[in-house]
C-alpha positions as MATLAB code, in Angstrom:
seq = 'MKTLKDMQQQVDDYMSSFKVGYFTPMENMVRLTEEVGELAREVNHVYGPKQKKLSEQQKEIGLELADNLFVLICLANSMGIDLTESFDATMEKYEERDFNRFERN';
ca = [
     -16.360   -5.907   -0.273;
     -15.528   -8.391    2.598;
     -17.257   -8.004    5.902;
     -15.641   -9.417    9.007;
     -17.864  -12.367    9.770;
     -16.604  -12.415    5.533;
     -13.046  -12.139    6.161;
     -13.615  -15.370    9.403;
     -15.305  -17.432    6.576;
     -12.084  -17.665    4.774;
     -10.265  -18.064    6.855;
     -11.284  -21.070    9.050;
     -11.696  -22.535    4.944;
      -7.929  -21.849    5.178;
      -7.104  -23.136    8.743;
      -9.069  -26.407    8.450;
      -7.493  -27.425    4.868;
      -4.676  -28.189    7.462;
      -4.050  -30.970    9.417;
      -3.847  -28.952   12.650;
      -6.297  -26.365   12.158;
      -6.013  -23.743   14.995;
      -3.387  -23.019   17.140;
      -4.083  -22.497   20.267;
      -5.456  -19.497   21.518;
      -2.299  -18.893   23.344;
       0.392  -19.797   20.769;
      -1.254  -17.376   18.581;
      -1.316  -14.973   21.342;
       2.346  -15.115   21.265;
       2.502  -15.076   17.096;
       0.342  -11.917   17.553;
       2.778  -10.071   20.209;
       5.143  -10.836   17.073;
       3.176   -9.277   14.845;
       1.887   -6.630   17.157;
       6.402   -5.718   17.207;
       6.392   -6.092   13.256;
       3.919   -3.392   12.588;
       5.131   -1.527   15.560;
       8.939   -1.979   13.977;
       6.924   -0.044   10.440;
       5.910    2.069   11.930;
       8.927    3.135   13.510;
      10.555    3.593   10.113;
       8.416    5.192    8.635;
       6.574    7.362   11.409;
       9.235    7.618   13.752;
      13.680    8.436   14.326;
      14.557    5.197   13.872;
      15.798    4.106   10.240;
      15.713    1.728    8.783;
      19.404   -0.795    8.647;
      20.651   -0.917    5.169;
      20.314   -4.879    5.301;
      16.249   -4.376    6.111;
      14.004   -4.304    3.257;
      11.247   -2.373    2.888;
       8.238   -3.450    3.877;
       3.957   -2.303    3.643;
       2.053   -1.225    7.083;
      -0.855   -1.890    5.314;
       0.731   -5.671    4.669;
       1.510   -5.397    8.267;
      -1.563   -4.860    9.105;
      -3.498   -7.344    7.176;
      -0.580  -10.161    8.755;
      -2.006   -9.217   12.212;
      -5.830   -8.881   11.753;
      -5.493  -12.218    9.810;
      -4.009  -13.896   13.388;
      -6.641  -11.615   15.267;
      -9.296  -14.112   13.010;
      -7.228  -16.829   14.083;
      -7.829  -16.035   17.610;
     -11.183  -15.945   17.310;
     -12.085  -18.545   15.430;
     -10.274  -20.977   17.824;
     -12.625  -19.462   20.503;
     -15.408  -19.510   18.838;
     -16.526  -15.556   18.734;
     -18.619  -13.502   16.297;
     -15.510  -10.193   15.412;
     -19.081   -8.721   13.942;
     -20.305   -9.086   16.741;
     -17.675   -7.609   19.665;
     -16.748   -5.539   17.436;
     -20.136   -3.491   17.238;
     -20.787   -3.592   20.853;
     -17.337   -2.150   21.064;
     -17.723    0.635   18.709;
     -21.493    1.291   21.334;
     -19.188    0.941   24.271;
     -16.495    4.165   22.328;
     -19.874    6.057   21.251;
     -21.022    6.501   24.415;
     -18.124    6.257   26.625;
     -16.338    8.861   24.601;
     -19.543   11.084   23.074;
     -18.612   13.959   24.304;
     -14.637   13.537   25.724;
     -13.762   15.168   22.378;
     -14.241   18.516   20.172;
     -16.237   16.761   17.502;
     -16.357   18.294   13.469;
];
């Protein structure tokens, strides 16, 4: 199973194979916004009231999520952010803040 660190390294290896390298953080943010929009559209088609147009191709939500993850990793890598460390800090925040917020199983 791949870790976030593995994924960050794989994306870095891939992006390093191009002369242009990573896009700027602003360009990646715009790309992420586009990808989130594509994901939202698919979720709306599958779970919401919006029907696909006949001319629209069915997309897999998992692949749309992965597109978002790829761009997030590009954004993190371009800014030197270790996503594992950031994720651990975020989980600690949620676990403390929301400990009694919801009924537990």
